[in-house]
C-alpha positions, 0 to 999 in steps of 0.5 A: 500500500505504501508503494502505490500511495508513493507511486501515485503521489510521485505520478500526480506531482510529475503531471501536475506541471503546466505543459502543452499537453495539459494545456491541449487536454484542458482546452479541449475539456473547457471546449468539451470536444473529444474530451473521452478520447483525448484523456483515454490516450494520454493516460494509456500512453503513461501507463505504457510509459511507466510499465516500460520504464518500472520494468526495464529499469528493475532488470538493468539494476540487476544487471548493472551493479551501481546503476540504481545509485546512479539514477537515484542521483540523477533523478535528484539532480532532475527533481531539484533543477525542476523544482527550482524551475517551478520555484522560479516560476511561482516567485515570478508569477503571471505564467499564462496557460496557452493551448495553441490551435484546438483539433477539431476533428476526432483524428486531428485531437487524437493525433495532436495528443499523440504528438503532444505525449510521445514527442515530448522528451520529458515524458521519458524522463518523467516516466521511463528515467525518474519514475523507473529509478524511484520504483527501484527503492520499493519492493512491490514495484507493481504497486508502485507502477499501479500507483503511478499509472493511476494518477495518470488516469485521475489527472487527466480525467479530472482535467479533461471532465473537470475543465469547466470548473477549474476555469474561473479558478485558473483565470487568475495568475495568483492561483498558478503561482501556488500550484507552482509552488506546491508542485516545486516543493514536491520535488524538493521533497522527493529529492531529498528522500531519493538522496538520503534513503 
């Protein structure tokens, strides 16, 4: 149960960051256009990447001594950098959420969603490398992976279908500053845990 909760918490904190994919999902949700296929594509893509990271990393750790520690250091460094970037964004404020051109057709929406997911280099760092590295510290890596996958499903479905409810709140820059502050501090807490284990 601890591994699943840790996977859920880390997965959710990684996915909360404002980015092109989340902005696209939010825009589709606000417009109520192809919401279900868009959120499903995002969540399934994340699940596939998380499974690959957790399964593949475990095999590599057994084959290469010292790899787990090296990946923990890499993961912690990435989280420290990512947290600092997010905290700087919170300090500066004025972040604007732009989602670009919305896709009109179902095919266009799904292809846009796939491109924003699979062509984003950060998705591999987050799901394959970082989640894979952190999962190695848990005996029950399957529970950790399922927790992280659940976070993706919960987040994308909540974002897509809850967009209309969130629109007034996140129309204010102050709301984005608070969100960035929470994300940045969470990233630093996870980095500290990686380094102290």
